[in-house]
N, C-alpha and C positions, 0 to 999 in steps of 0.2 A: 303308426301303431302296426300296420301290417309287415313294415319292414322289420319291425323288432321282432316279429314272430317267426322270421325266415323266408317269407313270401311276400311277393310286390303285387299290388293291383294295376292291372292293364290301364294304360293311359286311353282315353277316348280317341278315337280317329282324329288325325289334323291336329291334337292338342300340344304335341312337341313343335310342330311348324309354327303354332300360334303364340306359343312360349317364347320361341326363337324370334317371331317377328315383333310382339311386344317389347322384346328387351331392345331390339335394334332400333325400333321407335323411340324409345325412352332415350336411346343414345344420341339419336339424331337430335331429339329436342332439347338436349342439355346444352347444345349451343346457343340457347335462348335464356339461359339461367344467368341473369344480370348478376345477380349478387353471390353466385357461386356456392349456394346453400345445398347443392343437388336436389333442391325441388322447383319446379315451374310452375309459376303462378299465371293464371290468365292474362294479366296484366303484362308479364314479361313475356308471354307468348305474342301477344298482340304487339308490344313495342319491338320484339325481334324481328315479326314478319314485315312491319313496317319499314323498319331499318333495311332488311334485305331487298325489300321492293325498290325502295328509294335507291339504294345501291345500283339494282340492274336498271333503272329508269334513269338512262344517260342523258336523254333531251328533257327530263323534269316536266313531262306532260301529262303525268298520273296515269299512264297506261304503259305496257308494254307492247311496243312495234314489233314487226317480224325481224328485224335485225335483233334488237334486244331478247327477243323469244330464242332467237337461233344460239346467242352467246350464253342465256341461261341455262339452255337445254344442252350445249356443251360442257358447261360446268358441272351439271349433275350426272353427266356420264362419267367424267373424271372423279367425281366423288363416290361412284358406285352408288349412288342412292336409290334405293326402290322407287321414290317418287317417280310417276311417269311424267314423260314430257309435257311440258305446260303446253296448253291449248288454249285457243280461243271457242270455250264451251258454247258462250252464248252468240257466237258469229257476229260480234261488233265491229270486227277489224282490227281487234286488239285484245290482248291479255289484261283484264282489269286486276284491280287488288283482290275482290272477293274470290276471282278464279284462281289468284295464284296462291291465295292464303287457305284456300279448301283443303287441301291435302295434310298440311301440317295442322289444322283445326282438328281433322278426321283422326290425326294421330294422337292429340293430346286428348280428346275424347275417349279412344281406345285406351289409353295407359294412366288418364287421370284416377287416382283412389280416393281424391276426397273431393 
């Protein structure tokens, strides 16, 4: 309405950056949209995360060891993904699935509208 009257309302500080980040997050999550309906369900997210983790877990031991983490982080750098590098946050000696999935689960929560 304000735009129709010839003036605009200022956006709160950081709002434009948040909108851009949310759109970028949604674009990254669309890779998990298995049925290509442009809507990502939590099941699609989890299935996609499991598939991506399994692809990186070359030795199929259920965790990402140092060489696998190095390879994954190199892929992220090439993709220009805002996801921070994978790290062994719980210091178990490897990146476990929960550590791997945390960032995209957060993206999902930030962008999920239903």
